[in-house]
PAZA-418603 format. One line per 3 residues: their letters; for each residue x, y, z of C-alpha. Coordinates in steps of 0.02 Angstrom, whole numbers, always signed. Example, Ala and Ser with C-alpha at 12.3 -4.5 7.8 and 13.67 -1.06 7.14 Angstrom:
// PAZA-418603
as = +615,-225,+390 | +684,-53,+357
This chain:
// PAZA-418603
mar = -369,+746,-297 | -518,+671,-206 | -648,+574,-300
sli = -824,+645,-319 | -960,+591,-198 | -1056,+509,-341
anv = -903,+407,-392 | -878,+349,-211 | -1059,+296,-191
rak = -1053,+204,-358 | -893,+113,-305 | -973,+59,-141
kml = -1125,-11,-230 | -1018,-104,-357 | -904,-175,-222
anv = -1051,-233,-117 | -1124,-318,-270 | -960,-401,-319
lkl = -916,-466,-146 | -1094,-492,-83 | -1054,-399,+78
ekl = -1182,-310,+184 | -1048,-208,+274 | -896,-139,+183
pel = -731,-90,+264 | -729,+91,+322 | -594,+210,+382
psl = -616,+262,+564 | -694,+434,+586 | -541,+494,+683
alk = -425,+444,+541 | -536,+538,+418 | -529,+691,+532
vlg = -339,+683,+537 | -327,+664,+348 | -443,+813,+326
slr = -332,+918,+439 | -175,+867,+346 | -253,+909,+178
dpd = -310,+1082,+234 | -166,+1207,+221 | -260,+1328,+334
vef = -256,+1205,+480 | -108,+1237,+595 | +15,+1102,+647
dev = -53,+1107,+826 | -228,+1064,+764 | -162,+920,+662
aes = -65,+856,+812 | -220,+870,+921 | -326,+775,+794
lgs = -201,+634,+779 | -169,+631,+966 | -351,+590,+998
dpa = -316,+416,+926 | -169,+346,+1027 | -160,+182,+930
lti = -149,+272,+763 | -22,+395,+835 | +91,+254,+895
kvl = +92,+168,+725 | +118,+331,+631 | +264,+382,+742
gtv = +333,+206,+731 | +334,+219,+542 | +417,+390,+543
nsa = +551,+324,+661 | +582,+168,+557 | +732,+143,+445
ays = +622,+187,+296 | +629,+370,+353 | +792,+364,+452
pqn = +777,+516,+566 | +942,+565,+647 | +855,+579,+816
pis = +697,+491,+876 | +534,+578,+832 | +430,+584,+991
dvr = +274,+681,+941 | +167,+729,+792 | +233,+907,+783
qal = +409,+842,+762 | +349,+720,+629 | +264,+861,+533
syi = +422,+966,+540 | +530,+820,+485 | +431,+749,+339
grr = +294,+877,+304 | +106,+868,+283 | +102,+772,+119
ele = +217,+634,+178 | +130,+618,+346 | -37,+607,+257
qiv = +26,+457,+158 | +81,+369,+318 | -85,+403,+407
lav = -178,+342,+253 | -76,+182,+241 | -94,+141,+426
avr = -281,+180,+428 | -317,+74,+274 | -217,-71,+345
gal = -324,-63,+502 | -485,-65,+400 | -442,-221,+301
psd = -487,-398,+357 | -343,-496,+433 | -408,-672,+460
pap = -297,-814,+397 | -365,-940,+272 | -298,-1081,+162
gfd = -177,-999,+42 | -175,-835,+140 | -57,-796,+283
prr = -87,-616,+341 | +87,-600,+414 | +169,-655,+252
fwr = +54,-542,+153 | +98,-386,+255 | +281,-433,+264
taa = +286,-433,+75 | +186,-271,+67 | +306,-189,+191
rra = +457,-245,+89 | +380,-174,-69 | +336,-11,+17
ala = +508,+15,+95 | +596,-26,-68 | +478,+80,-172
rai = +514,+228,-61 | +702,+202,-77 | +690,+192,-267
aer = +571,+340,-275 | +698,+445,-180 | +814,+415,-328
lhp = +690,+426,-472 | +556,+550,-414 | +593,+611,-237
tra = +446,+731,-221 | +328,+582,-233 | +419,+460,-120
gea = +278,+457,+7 | +152,+421,-128 | +259,+278,-193
fta = +272,+206,-17 | +84,+204,+9 | +42,+140,-164
all = +167,-4,-153 | +102,-50,+19 | -80,-57,-37
ldm = -64,-124,-215 | -139,-292,-167 | -266,-229,-40
gip = -403,-321,-134 | -333,-490,-82 | -382,-486,+104
amv = -555,-424,+57 | -578,-567,-66 | -516,-694,+62
kal = -647,-632,+185 | -791,-618,+62 | -767,-766,-56
gkp = -703,-902,+59 | -651,-1070,-14 | -664,-1026,-200
ysd = -539,-887,-174 | -427,-992,-62 | -422,-1120,-202
all = -364,-984,-322 | -227,-931,-201 | -169,-1110,-176
ewh = -158,-1133,-364 | -56,-974,-376 | +65,-1030,-240
gsp = +88,-1193,-335 | +110,-1109,-505 | +263,-994,-502
are = +244,-947,-686 | +63,-891,-673 | +1,-720,-619
lht = -129,-714,-481 | -245,-596,-576 | -248,-720,-722
ier = -297,-865,-607 | -428,-756,-523 | -509,-710,-688
drl = -507,-890,-749 | -587,-956,-590 | -695,-812,-530
als = -712,-687,-674 | -643,-561,-549 | -472,-497,-495
htr = -391,-421,-343 | -346,-268,-446 | -530,-237,-483
vgs = -585,-270,-304 | -440,-169,-234 | -477,-18,-342
lla = -663,-23,-298 | -618,-40,-115 | -496,+106,-127
asl = -629,+212,-211 | -760,+164,-82 | -638,+219,+55
elp = -619,+385,-36 | -433,+363,-63 | -345,+486,-179
epl = -376,+459,-365 | -192,+422,-408 | -191,+282,-279
vka = -354,+209,-346 | -281,+209,-522 | -118,+131,-464
ias = -209,-13,-382 | -321,-37,-534 | -181,-36,-662
hhn = -27,-110,-579 | -36,-271,-681 | -73,-180,-844
egt = +83,-179,-953 | +10,-37,-1057 | +0,+83,-910
sda = +115,+233,-927 | +229,+300,-792 | +120,+455,-787
ell = -16,+342,-718 | +94,+226,-615 | +253,+290,-533
pav = +412,+202,-591 | +452,+143,-414 | +278,+70,-397
rlm = +287,-11,-568 | +448,-97,-519 | +366,-167,-363
srv = +218,-231,-464 | +335,-329,-579 | +394,-449,-445
rev = +290,-585,-366 | +364,-566,-193 | +524,-471,-166
evd = +597,-599,-47 | +559,-752,-154 | +709,-832,-241
gsd = +735,-758,-413 | +629,-603,-387 | +779,-493,-348
ell = +861,-536,-514 | +703,-488,-609 | +695,-325,-512
let = +879,-287,-544 | +861,-314,-731 | +699,-216,-748
ara = +770,-70,-647 | +924,-66,-758 | +837,-88,-926
eyg = +691,+29,-900 | +753,+160,-777 | +942,+158,-790
lep = +971,+103,-610 | +1135,+11,-594 | +1118,-164,-519
dwt = +1241,-125,-380 | +1138,+26,-326 | +974,-71,-334
rga = +1050,-217,-240 | +1105,-97,-104 | +929,-23,-96
ies = +856,-198,-79 | +973,-238,+64 | +950,-73,+156
sge = +761,-81,+138 | +758,-251,+223 | +782,-174,+396
aaa = +647,-46,+363 | +529,-181,+301 | +554,-286,+458
ela = +505,-138,+567 | +357,-95,+458 | +295,-274,+455
kll = +292,-278,+645 | +193,-117,+651 | +69,-181,+521
as = +48,-348,+608 | +6,-272,+777
């Protein structure tokens, strides 16, 4: 469900005040048009395809995602109509949303922040979240994919807006494996990437469940009704590819959701190929 106009305006004002930015990230008008078409059941597939086709760069990334190992089509998907038939409106909307938001976020490197590493980790989380969601709650696999990809979307915005003070926080985090980033952020800046990310998501008029997921993914008291199990699992690990993270993920998946370690290990391995493809798409 979309947020109210008043809530979006309030979020933009709060975000501008927090980050001291005169211009906030925005979704391209063409992406908004495509999302509107996908969300309207009265709009025919041909109209959706025409809307998306008017943005070739977006179309290429969307089709690249659909053709990736994360979605595993038996035959290559060559146009938007095929994509709609293969994965449906709701799933395609999640992909368009993820790609459009990625394009709206800052991508400049800084001390403590490597954009390629950041999006490689996000892609790994997204691919794995989708694989786990297919097992735990298949009707919401697309939602899990997008939420896991964008959980930390506040970090690039804070890098861009806050400069050295935030880089110092990131460097401390990289040097302190036992500490959570949001704890360091609050200690140093009285602010966190979960707060900034949720305000940014709201200002971009992202769906309410996604805004809530970003806001609450480090909150241990959040229920699975608010945060999908697959997304919660991804939020529990620092970086999926870092030594030791897989063991934590395996144990949490077994203890809380009954997923056998062998199955989860297989999902981690199979999602690696999908993540590599996704990371290339996100980096370009």
